[in-house]
N, C-alpha and C positions, 0 to 999 in steps of 0.2 A: 099088661106085663110085658108084652111082644115088644113094646116101646122100650121100656128101661132096657131089655137085654141088648135090642138095637142101640139105645144109648150108649152102654157100657163098652159094646164091642168098638163103637166108633172112638169114646176116649181112651180103651187099649190100644186101639189102631193107632190113635195120634199120638199117646206116649211115646210108642212102637217107632213110629217115623220120625218122632221128633230127638230120640236116643239115637238112632241110626244117624239123623243128620249130623249130632254133634261127636260120634266117636268120628264122624267122615272131615269134619273142622279141624278133630283134634288132630289126625293126620297128614292132611293141608295144610297145617301151621308149622308142625315138623318140617317141611320140605320148604320152607321160605325160607331167604338167606335176607336177615337182616342187613342194613347198613351201618356201616362203621361213625363212629361219633365226627370225626375228621369229618367226613361224605355229607353228614346231615349237617354240619355247622358251614361246607363249604354249601351247599345247596339252596340253604336258608339265606347264606349273604348275598348269593345270584339271586332268590325272588325279591329280599329286601331292594336292592340296588336296582333292578329291572322296574320294580312299582314307582320307586321314585323319579327313576328318569321317565316312564310314561305319564305319568304326574303331572310333572313339566310340562312335559311337551304340550299334554292335552290343558294344561293353565295355559301357554303359550298361544297355543290356535283358539283357545276362548278369548285371551285378550285380543287379537286380530280380529277375529269376528267381530267382535262387541265394538271395536273403535270403529272397522269397517261399517256396521251398520248403525253408527252414530253419525257419521259423515254421511252414508247414503240419506239416513232419516231428516239430517237437516237441511 
């Protein structure tokens, strides 16, 4: 019987801490300043352009190293 009581108490404690956590999350989410659509589009464009630049650079470096290694091996 004591085990059941302890289990119930732990479940109630867990439920209480979970509810408190969710309430705190709700309060913190109200404090968040969300970016405007224009900012999101600008940031996305920067990420896409940077990704292309890095991929082209790494592709170029890979090509140069491949040719260099080909000359060394021959």
